[in-house]
Phi, psi and omega in degrees: 000322179297321179297323177294321179297313179301316180296325180287327183277328186310315181297338181276358186256041181291325178255163180276173175065040175270153174251122179251121183249121175265109182273120184273001177299131180086355177286112183262329183218139174235111180284124182299338179290343179273349184300313179302322178293320179295318179294320178296320177296317177303315180297315181293323176297314181299322180298335178258013175086007179272162178237125176260123182241147175255136178228140176058032176272132177289152179305325179300314181290322177296323179296318177299317180299313183288317181289332181277355182263107185289344182254358176079012181282334182295331179296339180278350178295128183274154177264129181282149172294150183302320181297321181291332183292335182279349181284146175229158176085172180259137179292000000 
């Protein structure tokens, strides 16, 4: 599923300094095996000047994200303000 998300977002990232918000509403399960891929995506986005933000993630899912990341980079993922989480599309 993460690969489909990345593929769907990629065309909107033509310019630098984009904000990508992952809205956790409705997220029922987070497989710890997807954490390295999510962290790698975060790293590649950051390398191109983009910002990956988490919104509406439950503490349980954030804990899985942080505990499943062997290099500690997931802890650097910022939490989006609620107002920003409701926006869709690229500016």
